[in-house]
TORLO-887253 format. One record per residue: x, y, z of N, C-alpha, C in turn; residue in three letters. Coordinates in pm, whole numbers, plus 50000, padded with zeros to 5 digits. Example, Ala and Ser with C-alpha at 12.3 -4.5 7.8 and 13.67 -1.06 7.14 Angstrom:
2
513194943150780512304955050780513204967050780ALA/512854977550708513674989450714512905000350787SER/
***
This chain:
513
937306069312905935946064712958936056048612982MET/935356044013082935376029713117934496022213029LYS/934966010112980933996002312910934115987812965ILE/932905981812994933065967013051933395959012935ARG/934105948412967934515939112867933545927912835LEU/932865929312717931915920312691932325905112691PRO/933545902912655933885888712649933875882912801ILE/934145890212897934065885013025932755880413068ILE/931675890113025930335885613048929935873612977ILE/930385872812853929965861612759930705849212811ILE/931905849912870932585838912922931845831713045CYS/931475842013134930875837413260929355833913242PHE/928795838113133927435834013108927535819413055TRP/928565817112972928795803912915929155794613032ALA/930005798913109930405790513236929225787013325LEU/928315795213348927165793213433926265783113361THR/925995786313232925105776913152925615763613150VAL/927035762113133927625749513130927525742413265SER/927695748613367927645743413510926275739813533ALA/925225747813498923765744113516923405731913437SER/923945729413332923555716413264924005705213343SER/924905706213433925435694813515924775694013651GLN/924205705213689923465707113819922005711913795THR/921415714213916919995718613916919965734013909ASP/920985741913879920925756413877920295760813744ILE/919405771413756918825778013648919575790913637ASP/920435792413549921305805013532920325818213508ALA/919315815113420918465827113404917745831013513ALA/917265821813601916485823513717917395832313821GLN/918595827213830919585833913914919795847513869ILE/919945849213731920245862413677919105872213720TYR/917805866713701916705875713723916475878713876ARG/916695868513967916005868614096917195868614208GLU/918415862914194919185860914298920335870114304THR/920185880714390921285889314401920975899014529PHE/922045903414594921815910114714921955925114691PHE/921455933714780921555948014760923075952014767THR/923215960314672924625964614648925345958014552GLY/924835947714493925485939014390924485938514273PHE/924955938714150923965938614035923885923914000ASN/922905922613891922585908913855923775902513782GLU/924645908513726925845902413669926715897813776LEU/926775904513889927645900214009927125886714053ASP/925825885314061925255873214107925555861114008SER/925355863413879925675852113785927195849413786VAL/928045858813807929485856113803929965848613929TYR/929345852214045929755846914167929225834414171SER/928065831414148927405818414154928095807614056LEU/928365813613938929155805713843930435799613891GLY/931095809813966932455805714024932285795814140LEU/931085797614202930875787614313930715773514258LEU/929935772814164929605759114091931025754514043VAL/931745762413974933055758213915933995753014032GLN/934025760214138934825756914249934395743814316ASP/933085741814333932625730714389933035717314314ILE/932775719214178932975706614086934525703514086GLU/935365714514074936765712914069937245706514202ARG/936675710614315937095705014443936815689914450THR/935535686814407935205672614404936075664414303ILE/936275669114189937105662114094938585660514146ALA/939065670414218940445668414270940535658914382LEU/939525657114441939405646814555939455631514514SER/939135629614383939335617414324938525605914400LYS/937275609114411936295600414478935795588514394ILE/936295589414270935915577514186934335574314160GLY/934085562014178932555558314157931775559314294LYS/932225566914372931485569114515930085573914480THR/929095568414543927685573414529927555585314634GLU/927215596714576927155607514658925995617614618TYR/925535626014710924645636714676925005648914743GLY/924785659614690925135672114740923875683114710ILE/923535690814816922575701014787923065713414870ALA/922895724314806923325738514850922175748214820VAL/921475752714928920275760814916920345773214993HIS/920095784414930919945796914996918605798515059SER/918605799815194917345801615253916785815815256LEU/917735825515238917205839315210916395841115084ASN/917045834914985916345836514835915465824414811ASN/915565812914894914835801114852915155796314720ASN/916455795814687917045792614565918105781114580LYS/918125771414491919155762814487920465768014417SER/921505767214503922845771614437923595760414376TYR/923485749214421924175736914363923405724414406TYR/923375714814317923005701914363923515690814264SER/923655679614326924125667914266923355655014319HIS/922745647714231921935636514285920985641814402ASN/920195651014361919405657914468918245647014526LEU/917865639014443916805630214484917195616114491THR/918525613714507919115600614518918995596314666LYS/918515583214692918375578614828919715573114865ALA/920255577914969921555573615030921445572015176LEU/922475563415231922475562415369923235572515437THR/922425578815540923005592115603923775590715724PRO/923905578215788924535576215919923865586116018ALA/924645593116096924055600316211923315614016177SER/923415617316033922545628715996921025624116025VAL/920815612016015919435607116071918945614116183THR/919835617816276919395626316394918615638116381LYS/918925644716261918295656516221916735654116210LEU/916365642616147914995639516134914295636816271PHE/915095629316358914635627116487914325639416573THR/915265648116562915135661716633914025669516575SER/913835669716442912765676816381911425671816416PHE/911355658816421910065651716457909655656016603ALA/910695654616696910475657516830910105672416850ALA/910595681516799910405695116813909105698616755LEU/908605692016650907295694516603906135689416673ASN/906625677416743905565670316821905265677916967LEU/906495681317022906425686917167906595702217170PHE/907335706917068907765721317090909085721717165GLY/909615734117159911045735817209911065736717365ALA/909895740317419909895741417578909605728417651ASP/909515717617580908945705617643909995700717754TYR/909505696617859910355690417974909975675117981MET/910835667317971910715652217982910665649718140ILE/909505645318177909245643218334909615628118365PRO/910015627418492909945614318561909165616718684THR/908085609718709907075612318817907075602918921LYS/906525606819032906345597319149904915600119193VAL/904155589819192902775588919248902585579319366PHE/901435581619426901035572019522899575569419511THR/899185557619551897675553819551897255553719698ASP/898005560419793897545561519927897615575819972GLY/898005576920106897935590120163898985590320278TYR/899325602820310900315604420425899475606420558ILE/899795598720652898975600020781899575609920857SER/898775615220975899465625021072900665621621131PRO/900965608021144902085602421206903365599921108ASP/903195607220985904125606420873904455593020812SER/903385585320807903435572420748902715572620614ILE/903315569420514902675568920378902065553920374LEU/900695555420374899865541720378899395540020227LYS/900275531920163899995530120028901245527319941GLY/901135524619814902355521619737902845534219667ASN/904175533419641904795545319567905095540719434LEU/904855550219334905205545619190906165554719132TYR/907195550419074908195558318991907855555918839LEU/907405566118777906895564718632907765572418543VAL/908325564318438909195571418344908595575318210GLY/909195586318153908535590018031909715592017929PHE/910825584917940911815584117826912995592117850GLY/913215597417979914485606817999915685596618007ASP/916305596617882917495586517890918675592117955GLY/918755604018006919845609318087919545608118241ASN/918505602618280918225601518422919205594418494PHE/919665600718609920895594718669920535592318813SER/921685586418877921595583719021921425594919098LEU/921975606119067921765619019137920375623819117ARG/919835621919011918205625918990917455617319074ASP/917925604819082917045595819167917045599819310LEU/918365604619353918495610219488917685622119507GLU/917515630619404916765642819420915245639019449PHE/914755628619374913295624219391913215620019535ILE/914175610519568914025605119705914125615019814SER/914905624819794914895636119903913605643619895ASP/912995646119783911715652219784910645645619855LYS/910715630419845909775623419917909985625420060VAL/911205625720114911485626820248911125640420303LYS/911215651520215910875664820244909375667420281GLU/908585657520223907155656720255906915652120399LEU/907875648320467907685644220608907495629520610GLY/907615622320499907515606120511908515601220589VAL/908275592820684909265585220769909085571520741LYS/907995566820695907745551620680906785550720559GLU/907035539020489906005537020376905615523520403ILE/904295522420436903675508720438902905504720307LYS/903845499320229903475495920099904615492520014GLY/904455489719887905465486019791905935498019710ASP/907165495419657907935504919563907805499619416ILE/906975506819341906845501419195907575511019105PHE/908035505318991908585512318881907665510118752VAL/907225519318687906405517918563907025524118449ASP/907425514918358908175518418234907175516518111GLY/905885515218137905015512018032904675522717935SER/905285533717934905235544917840905735540417708TYR/906755531417724907335526217610906815511217594PHE/907155505017479906445492417435907145479717491ASP/908275481517568908975471217634910055464817542GLY/910325470017419911235464517333912475472717350VAL/913525465717419914775472417459915735475117346TYR/915875465717251916995465617150916525473317016GLU/917515482716985917345488816868917305479416743ARG/918095468716755918175459316648916785452516620LEU/915965450816731914625446016713913665455216637THR/913455467916689912515476016626912915481616495TYR/914355482516474914795487516339914795476316231SER/914575464016266914555453916168915865450416116GLY/917005455416163918445454016120918895438916146ASP/919905435216089920605423916118921955427116165LYS/922395439316149923695443116176923625452216307ASP/924275446516420924325453916541925045468516528VAL/926005468816465926905481116449927555486316588VAL/926685490616671927155495316803926185488716908VAL/926585480717009925655476717105925315487317195GLN/923975489417205923465500117302922835493017428LEU/922945500317545922215495717657920655495417628PRO/919865487517717918445486517699917845501117687PRO/916945502317591916255515917577914845514617633ILE/914745520417752913495519317835913015533117876SER/911715533217905911065545617943911545549918067ALA/911975541018161912645546718287914045540118279ILE/915095550118286916385544318284917265550218393SER/918355544818422919275549718531920615549118482LEU/921365560918489922605560318435922865552118310ASP/921965555418224921965548118085921895532818095ARG/921185528518199920995513818217922265506018212ASN/923165511118280924365502718313924615503618462VAL/924965491418507925355488618643926725485118659VAL/927465490218755928945486918785929075477818898TYR/929665466018858930125457318977931475461119024ALA/931675465919143932855470819206933465459419294ILE/934545454519246935125443319322936455447619389VAL/936555445419526937715450219584938325438419662SER/939675438819706940435427719771940925433819902SER/941105425319977941695428120115943215425120110GLY/943725421820224945315418820225945595404720244THR/944645395820288944885382420317944635373820203LYS/945675365320147945425358520041944525346220049ALA/943725343219963942725332019965941465337420021GLY/941335348820070940005352820125939105358620010THR/937725356120030936895361119904936995377019893PRO/936865380719766936815394919735935495400419783VAL/935465413119782934155420319820933505425319697ARG/932055424919678931475429019558930325439919607VAL/930455450819544929365460719558928755464619422GLN/927605471419410927045475019293926625490319299TYR/926835496419178926495510019171925645511019031LEU/924355513719055923535516219180923275503719251PRO/922985505319375922625494219459921235489519437SER/920875477119424919635472619412919455457819469SER/918275455019534917875441819595917825431719483GLU/917705436619363917505425919255918685422619182HIS/919955425219238921225420519192921615409019288PHE/922015397119235922365386519316923895383319269LEU/924525378119371926055375919350926405361719371THR/927075355919293927675342519307929255344619300ILE/929875345019405931275348919421932275337019461ASN/933095333519374934185323919400935555329519395SER/935575342919365936855349019351937605352619474ALA/938875351819484939625353219604940765363519578THR/941405367219695942525376819692943655367919643VAL/944445372919552945635364719496946775365519595LYS/947415353619610948535352819710949785358719667GLY/950225358419531951545363319490951315375019405SER/952025385619436952055399119364952565397219213LYS/953465386819200954035384019076953095378518959LYS/952065373919014951045367818914949945377618886LYS/949625378218771948595388818718947125383318766ALA/946355393218797945015390518841944285385018718SER/943435375818737942485370418638940965371018675ASN/940725381218736939225382718779938305383418647LEU/937155378018676936245377718561934775379418613ARG/934055388918562932675391818607931785390418488VAL/930705381618499929715380218396928395381418461VAL/927425385118388926055387118435925015380318348SER/923905376018401922895370718324921535373018396ARG/920485372118318919125373418371918645361218422ALA/918035361518548917395350018607915895350018563ALA/915295338318597913895337418544912975347018607LYS/913315350118729912445360218806912735374118774ASP/913655376218675913915391518636915225396618714GLY/915685390118806916775394318883918065393018789LYS/919095400118816920335400718747921375393618828GLN/921855382918782922935373818855924335376818812VAL/925125381318899926585383218871927455372818926PHE/928245366618837929185355218875930485360618869THR/931265360118973932665364718994933575353719019ILE/934545353518935935465341118943936965346518921THR/937855338018949939265342118946939785348319066GLY/940855357519059941465362819169941945376519137ASN/942035385419253942415398819228943535402319335LEU/944545409319285945675413019376945295419119499ALA/945975419419608945575424219737945615440119716SER/944655445519803944345459219811944105466119683ASN/943375460319596942945464719467941495466619454ARG/941095475519358939615476619324939425476719180THR/938615469519133938305468918980936755470018961ALA/936495477418860935065480218823934685474818692SER/933525468918673932985462118558931555466218516TYR/931445473118409930155477818378929345466018296GLY/928095465518327927335456818259925845463018220HIS/925295460418112923955465618090922985458918185ASN/921865465718221920885460518298920005451118208LEU/919805439718253919075429618187917455433418198THR/917105439018301915605441118333915605455918400PHE/915795466318318915945479918377914935483318485PRO/913765480818452912635486118538912705479118678GLU/912975466418689913075458418826914385463818885LEU/915435464918813916675470018888916515483618943ALA/915805492218868915715505918914914635507019027ILE/913645498419028912665496419145913495493719270ALA/914545484519273915345481919380916205493919414GLY/916805501819312917565511719345916745523019411ALA/915585526019360914745535419442914485533019579PHE/914125520219608913915515819740915115517619826LYS/916285514019758917505515219834917825530319882SER/917605539019776917815553619802916875559519919ARG/915535555619913914625558420001915195554420143LEU/915555542320147916035537020283917265542820324GLU/918195546420245919515554120273919105567820328ALA/917965573020289917655587420337916825585820471GLY/916715573720525916055571520656914625568120661GLY/914135565020537912625560620532912485546220548ILE/911715542120633911525527620655910485522120550LYS/910665511220495909815506120391909455490820435ILE/908195487320449907805475120499907665466420379THR/907345471320267907095463620141908385460220055GLY/908085456019935909195451019852909235461219730SER/910105457319635910175466619509909825458119396SER/909075463019291908605454519182908245463919062SER/907735457818967907425464318841905895463518812VAL/905405474418752903935474618718903765482518588THR/902595481818525902285489018415900895498018444ASP/900585497718570899375503518622899085516618574ALA/900125526118571899885540518549899315541918418TYR/899765534718321899255536418173898145527218141HIS/897875517518229897005506818172895935503118281ASN/895745509718393894875506318487894175519218546ASN/892985521318489892345533818528891635533918658SER/891675522918730890855519418840891655523918954SER/892895527218937893875532519059893765547519051ILE/893665553819167893695569019166895115571019204ILE/895875578919105897215580719142897345596419188PHE/898065598619289898165611019349899605615419333THR/899785628019253901215632219247901935634219370PRO/903135629119378903995631219502905135641719473VAL/905885638519354906875647519324907325644019174THR/908225651419110908695648018981910055654818955GLU/910805649218864912005655818805911725658118662PHE/912225671418609911855674018474913175678418416ARG/913405673018299914665677018213914225682518081ARG/914795694318056914525701117915914895692017802PRO/913985690017712914175682717599915455687817510MET/915645701517523916725707717453917995702117502LEU/918165699317642919355693717680919675679317625ASP/918615672517590918905658517518919115661817380ILE/918545671217318918775674517176920225678617149LEU/920815686817249922075691817238923105680117238SER/922945670617325923785658917329923615649917210LYS/922445649217154922155641517031922855645816916ILE/922765660016893923235665316771924675670616781ASN/925115675516895926485679116913927435668716924LYS/927115658417006928005646917056927645634816975ASP/926425635216905925945624016824925765611516909SER/924925614517027924735603817120923575594917072ASP/924115583017042923145572216976922225567017081ASN/922505566417215921605560917301920415572217320TYR/920755583617346919705593317361918815595317237LEU/919515594717123918805595016994917605584516984ALA/917935571517040916945561917029915935562717136GLU/916335569217245915265571517348914325582317291THR/914765591517223913935602117178913115597917054LEU/913635589116988912825582816867911745574716938PHE/911925567517042910855559517114909865569117177LYS/910435580317221909435590717282908425596017187ILE/909065598717063908165603416946907115593316916VAL/907635580316911906665568916881905605567916987GLY/906005566717117905075565217226903945577417232ALA/904435590017206903555602117213902735603017092GLU/903145598916971902375599416858901285588916864ALA/901635578116928900655567016953899905562616831ASN/900655560416726899985555916591900105542016577LEU/900805534116670900865520716675901445515716804ASP/901125503616841901555498516977903165496516980ASP/903655494616860905125494416837905755508916833ASP/906485512516931906995525916926907765528116793ASN/908545519816748909355522216628908455524916519GLY/907525515916494906545518016372905685529616392LYS/905305533716517904525546216543905365559216502SER/906595558816540907505569216504907605570916344ALA/907745559216282907895559916134906625565016064ARG/905525561016123904175565716073904105582016099LEU/904675585916198904675600416235905415608316142TYR/906685603116109907515608616000906745609215870TYR/905995599315836905235599915716904235612215719ASP/903575613915827902725625515846903505639315825GLU/904605638815888905375651015884905805654515738LEU/906165643615670906535645415515905515650915444PHE/904425646615471903185651115391902765665315439ILE/902945668515566902585682015617903505692515559GLN/904855687915558905755698715484906155696515347TYR/905495687315272905595685515128907055680315101GLY/907695670815190908825665115161908455650915079ILE/908905651614960908635641014869909825632714857ILE/909735620114926910825611314923910305597414944CYS/909935589914831909195577514824910315566514866LYS/911555568814855912555558814885913155561615021LYS/912755571315094913275574115230912875564015323CYS/913735559315404913475548715509914285552215631MET/913555554915755914095557415871913735547815973LEU/914675537915994914325526216083914655529416225ASN/915515538716264915805541416395915995556316404ASP/916415560316534916585574116558918025579016553GLY/918925570616557920315572816560921075574516432SER/920635567016344921395564316215922345553016217GLY/922255544716320923155532616320922685521816209LEU/921395522516188920835514816080921485517215931SER/922045507815879922585509715745921445509615646ARG/920375505715685919185504115585918465519115576ARG/918815528015662918305541215657918605547815517ASN/917675553815456917835561215336917175575215325LEU/917895584615304917305597515282917855604415157VAL/917335615015106917895622314988918405635615033THR/919345641714970919925654815002918695664314991PRO/917745662314906916525670814907915725671315026GLU/915535658915092914785658115211915495665115329SER/916785664215326917555670015438917375684815426ILE/917495690915312917475705115278916045709415312ILE/915015701215298913605705315329913505705615474LYS/914005695115553913985697215702914785709015760VAL/916015711515705916665723715742915835736015704LEU/915205737215591914585748115549913335750415639GLN/912595739615655911255740915738911595745415883GLU/912685738215939913095741416068913505757116077SER/914185761415976914575776215979913435785415971TYR/912255781515928911155790415920910265788016039LYS/910485779016130909735774616236909935782816357SER/909135781916463909315787816581910375782316665SER/911015770816641912055764716695913475766216627PHE/913495775616535914565777416459915915777616527ARG/915985787316625917255788416703917545776316794ASP/916455770216853916815757916936917265747816853GLU/916725745116727917165733716640918665737216590PHE/918865749216542920245751016491921355751216610ARG/920915755916721921905757516830922265742316889ASN/921435733416863921705720116909922805712216822SER/923205718416707924255712516620925635716516680PHE/926645708616627927965711316660928545723916590SER/929165732916653929765743616597931185741116552LEU/931325744516430932695739916359933845747216448ALA/934935738316484936015743516555935845745816698GLY/934635743716751934415747316896933855736116984ASN/932895727616932932375717917034931845706016940ASP/931495695317019930915684916962931745677516852GLY/931145670116763931965662616666932645671116561THR/932385684316560933105692716481934145700616549LEU/934395697816672935435704816762936835705616689LYS/937175694916626938535694516570938605696016426LYS/937425700316357937405702516228937145716616192ARG/937775722116076937635734416034938115745316138LEU/939105741916224939455751716320940185763316260ARG/941175760916190942005771816125941415776216004ASN/940295782115998939635786715878938575796815915SER/938135803715823936915812615839935705805215878SER/935655791515858934505784315891934425781616045SER/935425784416121935505782816259934385790516328ASN/933505786116381932365793216459931265798216352GLY/931385794716235930465799916126929565788316066ASN/929885776016096929065764816044928505757116169ILE/927305754616168926635746316252925965733916182THR/926465722516223926065711116134926165698416207ALA/925495688916154925445674816206926365664616135LYS/927145657816190928075649316115927385634916111THR/927915627016026927395613116014928565604215975GLY/928825593016039929955583916008929425569216036THR/929715560315940929695546115950930685540815861LEU/930845528615864931695521515773931075523415635ARG/931845530215536931405532515403930365543915395ASN/930275553415497929455564215494930005576415562VAL/930005587315501930175600315561929325610015520SER/928765618415611927785629415574927995642115674ALA/927555653115609927535665515696926425674315638LEU/925625679415732924515686815693924245698315791ALA/923925709715753923645720815850923515734415783GLY/923965743815860923845757915806925225764915811TYR/925255774315704926365783915713925945797815680ILE/926475807615733926135821415705927255827715629ASP/926935833115511927955838115418928265852715468THR/929295857815403929845871715437928645882515422ILE/927855880715325926745891215302925535887615385GLU/925635877415473924535874915562923335864915504GLY/923915858815400922845848515342923025835715425ASP/922015829315465922115816115538921795805415438THR/922845796915429922805786215344922555771715412ILE/921655765515361921385751415416922175742715310ALA/922915731915373923595723615281923555708715342PHE/923705700415240923755685515277924795678015190ALA/925835671315244926675662915175926605649215220PHE/926385639315142926275624515169927135617415075ILE/928065609915130928935600815047928885587615100PHE/928575576715019928535563115036929675556414960ASN/930545552015021931775545414957932845542715058GLY/933865535315000934905531015105935985540515157PRO/935855553215109936925562715148936485572815254ASN/936135569415359935525579215463936435590515495VAL/937705588015516938645598715542938705609215426GLY/938685603815307938755612715192937485621215185VAL/936325615315216935125622015211935035633415322TYR/935475630615431935575640815533936405651915504LYS/937525649915440938285661315393937605668715285ASP/936975662115200936175668615096935025677215151LEU/934315672215251933245679615334933835691215390GLU/934985692215447935705703915489935955713615390ASN/936335708915278936745718015169935525724315109LYS/934435716815092933205722115039932555730715139LEU/932675728815263932035738115363932795751115369ALA/934045750415346934985760915353934555771015229GLN/934365764515112933995772014991932635780015025LEU/931705773515089930415779615105930635791415218LEU/931425788315321931735798215419932355810715351SER/933185809615257933905820215200933245826315084ASP/931945821315048931245826314932930835841014946PHE/930995848014849930725863114838930245867414707THR/929365877714698928955883214578929885893614531TYR/931025896414601931855908914568932685907214453ARG/932635896314384933405894314256932665902314147PHE/932655915314155931845922214057932355920713917ALA/931625922213810932175922713674932405936613623VAL/933535942213673933785955913645935225959013589THR/935735948013531937155949513478937045959013358ASP/938045967813350937815979713252939275984113199SER/939195991313102940455998013051940036012113015TYR/941076021112998940756033912976940596035912818GLU/
***
């Protein structure tokens, strides 16, 4: 007859109790409540005890020394903590901050929200195809709005039969507060990464390219064009075609903002004959430059414009004007979320952060308004984190602080929400795409882990979801603050692999005849 070995049960009971004294696991609670159909309670205790032991052994072997770190592993099916270390310790999350930005946006707008860029007029189209009035291009924070999208809008205006506009072309970016720099609204002193201006209306991420080309005759001036083209770009050009092919080109392009808001490009030096060079510069006054670009595209489409291009805040601040819709371009917010979370796009994360602040409208300062909205969300979902601080939307701020517990709560509440699939699908898929494309490729984690990565100097983080063999969905958060980022990422991979391979099938059934 088969007899269970009592010593095995006793050993693993002792193992689990010992591990739980170092973590937040309640072995008795696991024993009573945490097991899957087909596995008994002893299987659960045994398997979870092994998981705890494996996690702590893996951490110990990584030799991370005095690194400040926090780990949380939580079963969403059972609503039980499987492992935690420093659950409530406030740590710098780097780009895992983007999970909070995405969670806030999905709560505020819903998964079906389309970010619009709209065109209005305060006039009318006459029978002879003349728009008698001004045209307004109004932005609502689409950070991915491109020259192609601007062409789409311009073509739609032409399709209405407009041949001439007797009025001005205005751009209205007053949906945002006019603060372009992340450094300003975050309160940071450390730039970390210089982002282009963050504005409610943007074009090709608010970067203009000065394209310089040379002819064949030495000493003649080089030619300068801009992409996009705008009447608000001014050129001071003293650069010439270089006479000798043996000498290297020393072309230099710098730009500055003029007092009237125009952007002045100064081109000096020389360029070898029959060459083209391109120089990207951030727009100094995005709204004005885009107004000129919109006018240029309309004219390129054959529409005559008698007025000029300029900037206004009339749409959001002047109720006396009657705005008649002309056309619009709409982008799914989910397209933005995918780029933010899969590719860790900092610029788009900051535009979304400001969208949240603008729409929540809890303060005239978009950044402050977004933070106040986060506070409301934390209260709504019972996220207790007095030391949490989210100064921006991307995680570039080294002053951002969150806890593993708060991350798990966001993952947990999103999993229970109507936007569960959209939220999770916006994450990078291990071994397949985004920032996890080259991680965990040759393992069972490939295609099984959806997560957001985080990296700064002295910071590495990983948080997301894993589906176990038995179908349990686990939310996890790893945050490491210290000098060995490469070591931390290797450790994150190993921990993620442990969770991916976790199973209850290690049943306590050893026996002898």
